[in-house]
PDB file of N, CA, C and O in Angstrom:
ATOM      1  N   MET A   1     112.914 103.384  54.299  1.00  0.00           N
ATOM      2  CA  MET A   1     113.506 103.429  55.622  1.00  0.00           C
ATOM      3  C   MET A   1     112.503 103.954  56.701  1.00  0.00           C
ATOM      4  O   MET A   1     112.630 103.631  57.882  1.00  0.00           O
ATOM      5  N   ARG A   2     111.497 104.779  56.257  1.00  0.00           N
ATOM      6  CA  ARG A   2     110.564 105.349  57.230  1.00  0.00           C
ATOM      7  C   ARG A   2     109.482 104.228  57.732  1.00  0.00           C
ATOM      8  O   ARG A   2     108.803 104.394  58.746  1.00  0.00           O
ATOM      9  N   CYS A   3     109.409 103.158  56.966  1.00  0.00           N
ATOM     10  CA  CYS A   3     108.360 102.193  57.285  1.00  0.00           C
ATOM     11  C   CYS A   3     109.000 101.102  58.320  1.00  0.00           C
ATOM     12  O   CYS A   3     108.274 100.293  58.897  1.00  0.00           O
ATOM     13  N   ALA A   4     110.293 101.139  58.496  1.00  0.00           N
ATOM     14  CA  ALA A   4     110.876 100.060  59.335  1.00  0.00           C
ATOM     15  C   ALA A   4     110.458 100.323  60.882  1.00  0.00           C
ATOM     16  O   ALA A   4     110.087  99.378  61.579  1.00  0.00           O
ATOM     17  N   PRO A   5     110.529 101.574  61.362  1.00  0.00           N
ATOM     18  CA  PRO A   5     110.035 101.759  62.709  1.00  0.00           C
ATOM     19  C   PRO A   5     108.537 101.375  62.996  1.00  0.00           C
ATOM     20  O   PRO A   5     108.163 100.764  63.997  1.00  0.00           O
ATOM     21  N   ARG A   6     107.742 101.814  61.986  1.00  0.00           N
ATOM     22  CA  ARG A   6     106.326 101.436  62.126  1.00  0.00           C
ATOM     23  C   ARG A   6     106.065  99.940  62.084  1.00  0.00           C
ATOM     24  O   ARG A   6     105.231  99.403  62.813  1.00  0.00           O
ATOM     25  N   ALA A   7     106.849  99.255  61.157  1.00  0.00           N
ATOM     26  CA  ALA A   7     106.703  97.792  61.146  1.00  0.00           C
ATOM     27  C   ALA A   7     107.088  97.192  62.539  1.00  0.00           C
ATOM     28  O   ALA A   7     106.402  96.363  63.138  1.00  0.00           O
ATOM     29  N   ALA A   8     108.206  97.685  62.955  1.00  0.00           N
ATOM     30  CA  ALA A   8     108.664  97.025  64.347  1.00  0.00           C
ATOM     31  C   ALA A   8     107.673  97.341  65.443  1.00  0.00           C
ATOM     32  O   ALA A   8     107.494  96.520  66.342  1.00  0.00           O
ATOM     33  N   VAL A   9     107.036  98.458  65.416  1.00  0.00           N
ATOM     34  CA  VAL A   9     106.037  98.715  66.471  1.00  0.00           C
ATOM     35  C   VAL A   9     104.822  97.775  66.256  1.00  0.00           C
ATOM     36  O   VAL A   9     104.296  97.224  67.223  1.00  0.00           O
ATOM     37  N   LEU A  10     104.398  97.602  65.053  1.00  0.00           N
ATOM     38  CA  LEU A  10     103.274  96.724  64.739  1.00  0.00           C
ATOM     39  C   LEU A  10     103.637  95.252  65.137  1.00  0.00           C
ATOM     40  O   LEU A  10     102.812  94.556  65.730  1.00  0.00           O
ATOM     41  N   VAL A  11     104.734  94.844  64.844  1.00  0.00           N
ATOM     42  CA  VAL A  11     105.102  93.510  65.200  1.00  0.00           C
ATOM     43  C   VAL A  11     105.175  93.302  66.695  1.00  0.00           C
ATOM     44  O   VAL A  11     104.686  92.328  67.267  1.00  0.00           O
ATOM     45  N   ALA A  12     105.831  94.303  67.291  1.00  0.00           N
ATOM     46  CA  ALA A  12     105.971  94.218  68.835  1.00  0.00           C
ATOM     47  C   ALA A  12     104.501  94.227  69.452  1.00  0.00           C
ATOM     48  O   ALA A  12     104.289  93.597  70.488  1.00  0.00           O
ATOM     49  N   SER A  13     103.550  94.896  68.857  1.00  0.00           N
ATOM     50  CA  SER A  13     102.320  95.027  69.532  1.00  0.00           C
ATOM     51  C   SER A  13     101.517  93.705  69.366  1.00  0.00           C
ATOM     52  O   SER A  13     100.813  93.264  70.273  1.00  0.00           O
ATOM     53  N   ALA A  14     101.656  93.116  68.195  1.00  0.00           N
ATOM     54  CA  ALA A  14     101.060  91.939  67.905  1.00  0.00           C
ATOM     55  C   ALA A  14     101.592  90.778  68.707  1.00  0.00           C
ATOM     56  O   ALA A  14     100.848  89.851  69.027  1.00  0.00           O
ATOM     57  N   ILE A  15     102.792  90.809  69.019  1.00  0.00           N
ATOM     58  CA  ILE A  15     103.461  89.772  69.816  1.00  0.00           C
ATOM     59  C   ILE A  15     103.083  89.963  71.365  1.00  0.00           C
ATOM     60  O   ILE A  15     102.948  89.023  72.149  1.00  0.00           O
ATOM     61  N   GLY A  16     102.950  91.176  71.654  1.00  0.00           N
ATOM     62  CA  GLY A  16     102.748  91.496  73.067  1.00  0.00           C
ATOM     63  C   GLY A  16     101.280  91.436  73.488  1.00  0.00           C
ATOM     64  O   GLY A  16     101.002  91.419  74.687  1.00  0.00           O
ATOM     65  N   ALA A  17     100.298  91.402  72.519  1.00  0.00           N
ATOM     66  CA  ALA A  17      98.942  91.316  72.756  1.00  0.00           C
ATOM     67  C   ALA A  17      98.545  90.173  73.590  1.00  0.00           C
ATOM     68  O   ALA A  17      97.610  90.285  74.383  1.00  0.00           O
ATOM     69  N   GLY A  18      99.249  89.006  73.445  1.00  0.00           N
ATOM     70  CA  GLY A  18      98.811  87.760  74.119  1.00  0.00           C
ATOM     71  C   GLY A  18      99.482  87.621  75.469  1.00  0.00           C
ATOM     72  O   GLY A  18      99.455  86.516  76.009  1.00  0.00           O
ATOM     73  N   CYS A  19     100.071  88.624  76.055  1.00  0.00           N
ATOM     74  CA  CYS A  19     100.932  88.466  77.312  1.00  0.00           C
ATOM     75  C   CYS A  19     100.099  88.870  78.551  1.00  0.00           C
ATOM     76  O   CYS A  19     100.625  88.911  79.662  1.00  0.00           O
ATOM     77  N   ASP A  20      98.921  89.139  78.372  1.00  0.00           N
ATOM     78  CA  ASP A  20      97.950  89.631  79.464  1.00  0.00           C
ATOM     79  C   ASP A  20      97.568  88.348  80.135  1.00  0.00           C
ATOM     80  O   ASP A  20      97.243  87.364  79.471  1.00  0.00           O
ATOM     81  N   PRO A  21      97.606  88.347  81.534  1.00  0.00           N
ATOM     82  CA  PRO A  21      97.196  87.147  82.263  1.00  0.00           C
ATOM     83  C   PRO A  21      95.691  86.994  82.248  1.00  0.00           C
ATOM     84  O   PRO A  21      94.980  87.980  82.440  1.00  0.00           O
ATOM     85  N   ILE A  22      95.174  85.778  82.025  1.00  0.00           N
ATOM     86  CA  ILE A  22      93.859  85.483  81.813  1.00  0.00           C
ATOM     87  C   ILE A  22      93.354  84.706  83.011  1.00  0.00           C
ATOM     88  O   ILE A  22      94.057  83.782  83.420  1.00  0.00           O
ATOM     89  N   VAL A  23      92.192  84.987  83.627  1.00  0.00           N
ATOM     90  CA  VAL A  23      91.712  84.346  84.860  1.00  0.00           C
ATOM     91  C   VAL A  23      90.416  83.625  84.505  1.00  0.00           C
ATOM     92  O   VAL A  23      89.506  84.199  83.906  1.00  0.00           O
ATOM     93  N   SER A  24      90.359  82.359  84.888  1.00  0.00           N
ATOM     94  CA  SER A  24      89.065  81.684  84.539  1.00  0.00           C
ATOM     95  C   SER A  24      88.170  81.680  85.654  1.00  0.00           C
ATOM     96  O   SER A  24      88.567  81.238  86.732  1.00  0.00           O
ATOM     97  N   ILE A  25      86.937  82.148  85.511  1.00  0.00           N
ATOM     98  CA  ILE A  25      85.927  82.139  86.540  1.00  0.00           C
ATOM     99  C   ILE A  25      84.711  81.378  86.077  1.00  0.00           C
ATOM    100  O   ILE A  25      83.974  81.838  85.205  1.00  0.00           O
ATOM    101  N   GLN A  26      84.517  80.323  86.606  1.00  0.00           N
ATOM    102  CA  GLN A  26      83.588  79.252  86.224  1.00  0.00           C
ATOM    103  C   GLN A  26      83.493  78.934  84.732  1.00  0.00           C
ATOM    104  O   GLN A  26      82.413  78.678  84.199  1.00  0.00           O
ATOM    105  N   GLY A  27      84.567  78.955  84.123  1.00  0.00           N
ATOM    106  CA  GLY A  27      84.779  78.514  82.676  1.00  0.00           C
ATOM    107  C   GLY A  27      84.805  79.716  81.694  1.00  0.00           C
ATOM    108  O   GLY A  27      85.055  79.563  80.498  1.00  0.00           O
ATOM    109  N   ALA A  28      84.532  80.925  82.262  1.00  0.00           N
ATOM    110  CA  ALA A  28      84.589  82.056  81.502  1.00  0.00           C
ATOM    111  C   ALA A  28      86.004  82.758  81.663  1.00  0.00           C
ATOM    112  O   ALA A  28      86.457  82.884  82.801  1.00  0.00           O
ATOM    113  N   PHE A  29      86.639  83.168  80.691  1.00  0.00           N
ATOM    114  CA  PHE A  29      87.970  83.690  80.826  1.00  0.00           C
ATOM    115  C   PHE A  29      87.979  85.248  80.686  1.00  0.00           C
ATOM    116  O   PHE A  29      87.560  85.809  79.674  1.00  0.00           O
ATOM    117  N   PHE A  30      88.484  85.906  81.767  1.00  0.00           N
ATOM    118  CA  PHE A  30      88.498  87.349  81.802  1.00  0.00           C
ATOM    119  C   PHE A  30      89.834  87.789  81.883  1.00  0.00           C
ATOM    120  O   PHE A  30      90.635  87.092  82.507  1.00  0.00           O
ATOM    121  N   PRO A  31      90.235  88.936  81.300  1.00  0.00           N
ATOM    122  CA  PRO A  31      91.499  89.444  81.582  1.00  0.00           C
ATOM    123  C   PRO A  31      91.735  89.888  83.005  1.00  0.00           C
ATOM    124  O   PRO A  31      90.785  90.301  83.670  1.00  0.00           O
ATOM    125  N   ALA A  32      92.951  89.825  83.502  1.00  0.00           N
ATOM    126  CA  ALA A  32      93.210  90.027  84.861  1.00  0.00           C
ATOM    127  C   ALA A  32      92.900  91.482  85.296  1.00  0.00           C
ATOM    128  O   ALA A  32      92.458  91.757  86.411  1.00  0.00           O
ATOM    129  N   TRP A  33      93.174  92.411  84.306  1.00  0.00           N
ATOM    130  CA  TRP A  33      92.902  93.849  84.627  1.00  0.00           C
ATOM    131  C   TRP A  33      91.553  94.205  84.956  1.00  0.00           C
ATOM    132  O   TRP A  33      91.310  95.154  85.701  1.00  0.00           O
ATOM    133  N   ILE A  34      90.591  93.432  84.395  1.00  0.00           N
ATOM    134  CA  ILE A  34      89.152  93.702  84.743  1.00  0.00           C
ATOM    135  C   ILE A  34      88.949  93.313  86.193  1.00  0.00           C
ATOM    136  O   ILE A  34      88.199  94.036  86.850  1.00  0.00           O
ATOM    137  N   LEU A  35      89.488  92.318  86.756  1.00  0.00           N
ATOM    138  CA  LEU A  35      89.307  91.880  88.120  1.00  0.00           C
ATOM    139  C   LEU A  35      90.002  92.951  89.020  1.00  0.00           C
ATOM    140  O   LEU A  35      89.461  93.308  90.067  1.00  0.00           O
ATOM    141  N   CYS A  36      91.084  93.414  88.655  1.00  0.00           N
ATOM    142  CA  CYS A  36      91.891  94.463  89.309  1.00  0.00           C
ATOM    143  C   CYS A  36      91.109  95.663  89.390  1.00  0.00           C
ATOM    144  O   CYS A  36      91.084  96.274  90.458  1.00  0.00           O
ATOM    145  N   ILE A  37      90.394  96.123  88.283  1.00  0.00           N
ATOM    146  CA  ILE A  37      89.572  97.327  88.411  1.00  0.00           C
ATOM    147  C   ILE A  37      88.480  97.175  89.324  1.00  0.00           C
ATOM    148  O   ILE A  37      88.290  98.071  90.147  1.00  0.00           O
ATOM    149  N   PHE A  38      87.653  96.061  89.296  1.00  0.00           N
ATOM    150  CA  PHE A  38      86.651  95.790  90.196  1.00  0.00           C
ATOM    151  C   PHE A  38      87.113  95.800  91.655  1.00  0.00           C
ATOM    152  O   PHE A  38      86.478  96.392  92.527  1.00  0.00           O
ATOM    153  N   GLY A  39      88.184  95.157  91.877  1.00  0.00           N
ATOM    154  CA  GLY A  39      88.773  95.181  93.302  1.00  0.00           C
ATOM    155  C   GLY A  39      89.148  96.553  93.722  1.00  0.00           C
ATOM    156  O   GLY A  39      88.901  96.933  94.866  1.00  0.00           O
ATOM    157  N   GLY A  40      89.789  97.389  92.768  1.00  0.00           N
ATOM    158  CA  GLY A  40      90.277  98.716  93.086  1.00  0.00           C
ATOM    159  C   GLY A  40      89.025  99.580  93.408  1.00  0.00           C
ATOM    160  O   GLY A  40      89.094 100.380  94.341  1.00  0.00           O
ATOM    161  N   LEU A  41      87.885  99.457  92.680  1.00  0.00           N
ATOM    162  CA  LEU A  41      86.724 100.201  92.950  1.00  0.00           C
ATOM    163  C   LEU A  41      86.068  99.824  94.232  1.00  0.00           C
ATOM    164  O   LEU A  41      85.508 100.695  94.897  1.00  0.00           O
ATOM    165  N   ALA A  42      86.099  98.550  94.633  1.00  0.00           N
ATOM    166  CA  ALA A  42      85.553  98.082  95.752  1.00  0.00           C
ATOM    167  C   ALA A  42      86.349  98.626  96.980  1.00  0.00           C
ATOM    168  O   ALA A  42      85.750  99.019  97.981  1.00  0.00           O
ATOM    169  N   LEU A  43      87.722  98.640  96.884  1.00  0.00           N
ATOM    170  CA  LEU A  43      88.553  99.087  97.934  1.00  0.00           C
ATOM    171  C   LEU A  43      88.482 100.709  98.092  1.00  0.00           C
ATOM    172  O   LEU A  43      88.706 101.288  99.155  1.00  0.00           O
ATOM    173  N   THR A  44      88.153 101.317  96.932  1.00  0.00           N
ATOM    174  CA  THR A  44      87.872 102.799  97.018  1.00  0.00           C
ATOM    175  C   THR A  44      86.627 103.072  97.784  1.00  0.00           C
ATOM    176  O   THR A  44      86.584 104.049  98.531  1.00  0.00           O
ATOM    177  N   ALA A  45      85.606 102.270  97.648  1.00  0.00           N
ATOM    178  CA  ALA A  45      84.384 102.527  98.301  1.00  0.00           C
ATOM    179  C   ALA A  45      84.631 102.231  99.831  1.00  0.00           C
ATOM    180  O   ALA A  45      84.160 102.977 100.690  1.00  0.00           O
ATOM    181  N   VAL A  46      85.281 101.269 100.103  1.00  0.00           N
ATOM    182  CA  VAL A  46      85.735 100.916 101.505  1.00  0.00           C
ATOM    183  C   VAL A  46      86.537 102.062 102.189  1.00  0.00           C
ATOM    184  O   VAL A  46      86.271 102.469 103.320  1.00  0.00           O
ATOM    185  N   SER A  47      87.585 102.567 101.377  1.00  0.00           N
ATOM    186  CA  SER A  47      88.302 103.718 101.836  1.00  0.00           C
ATOM    187  C   SER A  47      87.378 104.983 102.028  1.00  0.00           C
ATOM    188  O   SER A  47      87.615 105.774 102.941  1.00  0.00           O
ATOM    189  N   HIS A  48      86.408 105.152 101.230  1.00  0.00           N
ATOM    190  CA  HIS A  48      85.584 106.295 101.354  1.00  0.00           C
ATOM    191  C   HIS A  48      84.850 106.132 102.757  1.00  0.00           C
ATOM    192  O   HIS A  48      84.812 107.056 103.569  1.00  0.00           O
ATOM    193  N   ARG A  49      84.313 104.978 102.964  1.00  0.00           N
ATOM    194  CA  ARG A  49      83.643 104.772 104.234  1.00  0.00           C
ATOM    195  C   ARG A  49      84.608 105.010 105.415  1.00  0.00           C
ATOM    196  O   ARG A  49      84.191 105.619 106.400  1.00  0.00           O
ATOM    197  N   VAL A  50      85.833 104.575 105.366  1.00  0.00           N
ATOM    198  CA  VAL A  50      86.740 104.818 106.517  1.00  0.00           C
ATOM    199  C   VAL A  50      87.053 106.306 106.625  1.00  0.00           C
ATOM    200  O   VAL A  50      87.030 106.833 107.737  1.00  0.00           O
ATOM    201  N   LEU A  51      87.347 107.020 105.525  1.00  0.00           N
ATOM    202  CA  LEU A  51      87.549 108.444 105.629  1.00  0.00           C
ATOM    203  C   LEU A  51      86.458 109.203 106.172  1.00  0.00           C
ATOM    204  O   LEU A  51      86.676 110.136 106.944  1.00  0.00           O
ATOM    205  N   VAL A  52      85.218 108.845 105.797  1.00  0.00           N
ATOM    206  CA  VAL A  52      84.043 109.462 106.360  1.00  0.00           C
ATOM    207  C   VAL A  52      83.871 109.195 107.788  1.00  0.00           C
ATOM    208  O   VAL A  52      83.549 110.125 108.527  1.00  0.00           O
ATOM    209  N   ALA A  53      84.060 107.975 108.265  1.00  0.00           N
ATOM    210  CA  ALA A  53      83.864 107.501 109.664  1.00  0.00           C
ATOM    211  C   ALA A  53      84.913 108.165 110.511  1.00  0.00           C
ATOM    212  O   ALA A  53      84.604 108.554 111.637  1.00  0.00           O
ATOM    213  N   THR A  54      86.074 108.313 110.069  1.00  0.00           N
ATOM    214  CA  THR A  54      87.274 108.984 110.825  1.00  0.00           C
ATOM    215  C   THR A  54      87.181 110.570 110.882  1.00  0.00           C
ATOM    216  O   THR A  54      87.809 111.246 111.696  1.00  0.00           O
ATOM    217  N   GLY A  55      86.345 111.065 109.947  1.00  0.00           N
ATOM    218  CA  GLY A  55      86.255 112.566 109.874  1.00  0.00           C
ATOM    219  C   GLY A  55      87.323 113.165 109.073  1.00  0.00           C
ATOM    220  O   GLY A  55      87.554 114.368 109.195  1.00  0.00           O
ATOM    221  N   LEU A  56      88.035 112.395 108.218  1.00  0.00           N
ATOM    222  CA  LEU A  56      89.112 112.894 107.443  1.00  0.00           C
ATOM    223  C   LEU A  56      88.771 113.527 106.137  1.00  0.00           C
ATOM    224  O   LEU A  56      89.523 114.337 105.597  1.00  0.00           O
ATOM    225  N   GLN A  57      87.645 113.154 105.641  1.00  0.00           N
ATOM    226  CA  GLN A  57      87.119 113.589 104.225  1.00  0.00           C
ATOM    227  C   GLN A  57      87.117 115.034 103.971  1.00  0.00           C
ATOM    228  O   GLN A  57      87.467 115.489 102.882  1.00  0.00           O
ATOM    229  N   PRO A  58      86.691 115.842 105.052  1.00  0.00           N
ATOM    230  CA  PRO A  58      86.621 117.197 104.771  1.00  0.00           C
ATOM    231  C   PRO A  58      88.004 117.951 104.705  1.00  0.00           C
ATOM    232  O   PRO A  58      88.140 119.083 104.242  1.00  0.00           O
ATOM    233  N   HIS A  59      88.981 117.196 105.215  1.00  0.00           N
ATOM    234  CA  HIS A  59      90.403 117.753 105.052  1.00  0.00           C
ATOM    235  C   HIS A  59      91.144 117.307 103.784  1.00  0.00           C
ATOM    236  O   HIS A  59      92.301 117.684 103.597  1.00  0.00           O
ATOM    237  N   LEU A  60      90.529 116.538 102.938  1.00  0.00           N
ATOM    238  CA  LEU A  60      91.089 116.074 101.712  1.00  0.00           C
ATOM    239  C   LEU A  60      91.024 117.239 100.621  1.00  0.00           C
ATOM    240  O   LEU A  60      90.170 118.123 100.689  1.00  0.00           O
ATOM    241  N   GLY A  61      91.905 117.183  99.695  1.00  0.00           N
ATOM    242  CA  GLY A  61      91.782 118.163  98.642  1.00  0.00           C
ATOM    243  C   GLY A  61      90.620 118.082  97.711  1.00  0.00           C
ATOM    244  O   GLY A  61      89.573 117.620  98.165  1.00  0.00           O
ATOM    245  N   PRO A  62      90.666 118.451  96.532  1.00  0.00           N
ATOM    246  CA  PRO A  62      89.458 118.325  95.512  1.00  0.00           C
ATOM    247  C   PRO A  62      89.101 116.862  95.543  1.00  0.00           C
ATOM    248  O   PRO A  62      89.920 115.999  95.224  1.00  0.00           O
ATOM    249  N   ILE A  63      87.964 116.610  95.899  1.00  0.00           N
ATOM    250  CA  ILE A  63      87.283 115.268  95.965  1.00  0.00           C
ATOM    251  C   ILE A  63      87.282 114.610  94.428  1.00  0.00           C
ATOM    252  O   ILE A  63      87.450 113.407  94.231  1.00  0.00           O
ATOM    253  N   ALA A  64      87.091 115.471  93.501  1.00  0.00           N
ATOM    254  CA  ALA A  64      87.158 114.933  92.120  1.00  0.00           C
ATOM    255  C   ALA A  64      88.462 114.417  91.629  1.00  0.00           C
ATOM    256  O   ALA A  64      88.538 113.755  90.594  1.00  0.00           O
ATOM    257  N   LEU A  65      89.499 114.718  92.374  1.00  0.00           N
ATOM    258  CA  LEU A  65      90.861 114.221  92.031  1.00  0.00           C
ATOM    259  C   LEU A  65      91.247 113.162  93.024  1.00  0.00           C
ATOM    260  O   LEU A  65      92.014 112.257  92.693  1.00  0.00           O
ATOM    261  N   VAL A  66      90.761 113.242  94.178  1.00  0.00           N
ATOM    262  CA  VAL A  66      91.164 112.237  95.319  1.00  0.00           C
ATOM    263  C   VAL A  66      90.692 110.919  95.049  1.00  0.00           C
ATOM    264  O   VAL A  66      91.523 110.010  95.046  1.00  0.00           O
ATOM    265  N   TYR A  67      89.424 110.651  94.809  1.00  0.00           N
ATOM    266  CA  TYR A  67      88.787 109.320  94.666  1.00  0.00           C
ATOM    267  C   TYR A  67      89.269 108.590  93.339  1.00  0.00           C
ATOM    268  O   TYR A  67      89.539 107.390  93.401  1.00  0.00           O
ATOM    269  N   PRO A  68      89.381 109.276  92.156  1.00  0.00           N
ATOM    270  CA  PRO A  68      89.873 108.644  91.024  1.00  0.00           C
ATOM    271  C   PRO A  68      91.383 108.311  91.235  1.00  0.00           C
ATOM    272  O   PRO A  68      91.848 107.304  90.702  1.00  0.00           O
ATOM    273  N   SER A  69      92.051 109.018  91.893  1.00  0.00           N
ATOM    274  CA  SER A  69      93.525 108.719  92.228  1.00  0.00           C
ATOM    275  C   SER A  69      93.514 107.541  93.128  1.00  0.00           C
ATOM    276  O   SER A  69      94.300 106.612  92.942  1.00  0.00           O
ATOM    277  N   LEU A  70      92.660 107.543  94.087  1.00  0.00           N
ATOM    278  CA  LEU A  70      92.740 106.356  95.063  1.00  0.00           C
ATOM    279  C   LEU A  70      92.249 105.103  94.358  1.00  0.00           C
ATOM    280  O   LEU A  70      92.652 103.999  94.724  1.00  0.00           O
ATOM    281  N   ALA A  71      91.429 105.240  93.404  1.00  0.00           N
ATOM    282  CA  ALA A  71      90.933 103.975  92.675  1.00  0.00           C
ATOM    283  C   ALA A  71      92.059 103.418  91.771  1.00  0.00           C
ATOM    284  O   ALA A  71      92.295 102.212  91.700  1.00  0.00           O
ATOM    285  N   ILE A  72      92.751 104.378  91.071  1.00  0.00           N
ATOM    286  CA  ILE A  72      93.901 103.974  90.382  1.00  0.00           C
ATOM    287  C   ILE A  72      94.972 103.289  91.245  1.00  0.00           C
ATOM    288  O   ILE A  72      95.509 102.231  90.918  1.00  0.00           O
ATOM    289  N   ALA A  73      95.246 103.978  92.385  1.00  0.00           N
ATOM    290  CA  ALA A  73      96.340 103.451  93.179  1.00  0.00           C
ATOM    291  C   ALA A  73      95.925 101.949  93.725  1.00  0.00           C
ATOM    292  O   ALA A  73      96.780 101.063  93.750  1.00  0.00           O
ATOM    293  N   TRP A  74      94.710 101.731  94.117  1.00  0.00           N
ATOM    294  CA  TRP A  74      94.320 100.470  94.555  1.00  0.00           C
ATOM    295  C   TRP A  74      94.352  99.464  93.475  1.00  0.00           C
ATOM    296  O   TRP A  74      94.836  98.351  93.676  1.00  0.00           O
ATOM    297  N   THR A  75      93.834  99.826  92.290  1.00  0.00           N
ATOM    298  CA  THR A  75      93.968  98.955  91.088  1.00  0.00           C
ATOM    299  C   THR A  75      95.433  98.558  90.836  1.00  0.00           C
ATOM    300  O   THR A  75      95.726  97.370  90.707  1.00  0.00           O
ATOM    301  N   MET A  76      96.284  99.452  90.771  1.00  0.00           N
ATOM    302  CA  MET A  76      97.687  99.154  90.468  1.00  0.00           C
ATOM    303  C   MET A  76      98.342  98.281  91.565  1.00  0.00           C
ATOM    304  O   MET A  76      99.172  97.413  91.297  1.00  0.00           O
ATOM    305  N   LEU A  77      97.926  98.560  92.791  1.00  0.00           N
ATOM    306  CA  LEU A  77      98.480  97.776  93.894  1.00  0.00           C
ATOM    307  C   LEU A  77      97.946  96.310  93.797  1.00  0.00           C
ATOM    308  O   LEU A  77      98.716  95.367  93.979  1.00  0.00           O
ATOM    309  N   LEU A  78      96.739  96.138  93.536  1.00  0.00           N
ATOM    310  CA  LEU A  78      96.186  94.781  93.239  1.00  0.00           C
ATOM    311  C   LEU A  78      96.915  94.060  92.196  1.00  0.00           C
ATOM    312  O   LEU A  78      97.330  92.915  92.370  1.00  0.00           O
ATOM    313  N   TRP A  79      97.080  94.744  91.073  1.00  0.00           N
ATOM    314  CA  TRP A  79      97.911  94.141  89.983  1.00  0.00           C
ATOM    315  C   TRP A  79      99.188  93.638  90.401  1.00  0.00           C
ATOM    316  O   TRP A  79      99.547  92.482  90.177  1.00  0.00           O
ATOM    317  N   LEU A  80      99.952  94.584  91.072  1.00  0.00           N
ATOM    318  CA  LEU A  80     101.252  94.161  91.533  1.00  0.00           C
ATOM    319  C   LEU A  80     101.274  93.062  92.534  1.00  0.00           C
ATOM    320  O   LEU A  80     102.217  92.271  92.555  1.00  0.00           O
ATOM    321  N   VAL A  81     100.196  92.970  93.434  1.00  0.00           N
ATOM    322  CA  VAL A  81     100.168  91.936  94.448  1.00  0.00           C
ATOM    323  C   VAL A  81      99.855  90.692  93.783  1.00  0.00           C
ATOM    324  O   VAL A  81     100.507  89.717  94.156  1.00  0.00           O
ATOM    325  N   PHE A  82      98.962  90.515  92.844  1.00  0.00           N
ATOM    326  CA  PHE A  82      98.426  89.278  92.389  1.00  0.00           C
ATOM    327  C   PHE A  82      99.141  88.905  91.089  1.00  0.00           C
ATOM    328  O   PHE A  82      99.356  87.705  90.919  1.00  0.00           O
ATOM    329  N   PHE A  83      99.549  89.793  90.122  1.00  0.00           N
ATOM    330  CA  PHE A  83     100.024  89.404  88.822  1.00  0.00           C
ATOM    331  C   PHE A  83     101.365  89.957  88.433  1.00  0.00           C
ATOM    332  O   PHE A  83     101.656  90.106  87.246  1.00  0.00           O
ATOM    333  N   ARG A  84     102.187  90.265  89.410  1.00  0.00           N
ATOM    334  CA  ARG A  84     103.485  90.798  88.997  1.00  0.00           C
ATOM    335  C   ARG A  84     104.353  89.609  88.375  1.00  0.00           C
ATOM    336  O   ARG A  84     104.343  88.480  88.864  1.00  0.00           O
ATOM    337  N   VAL A  85     105.016  89.919  87.387  1.00  0.00           N
ATOM    338  CA  VAL A  85     105.816  88.910  86.646  1.00  0.00           C
ATOM    339  C   VAL A  85     107.276  89.085  86.927  1.00  0.00           C
ATOM    340  O   VAL A  85     108.100  88.338  86.400  1.00  0.00           O
TER     341      VAL A  85
END
């Protein structure tokens, strides 16, 4: 009886593995999350420039937490905008 939950998780992960959207760029297929990560990093760099130009960066909290959180937020926003199901 202890193997049944493990088997169910294994079957669910095998079925769900093919559900990721795939994007074709000049014949090469990339998972959509890779494009969202690159877009999130680019938007984070733009956000950094805006924060520095407006003088708001010194008023932010710990920079080591702010920019990774901003990158994750931009990445998730791009995923929701382009690939929500």
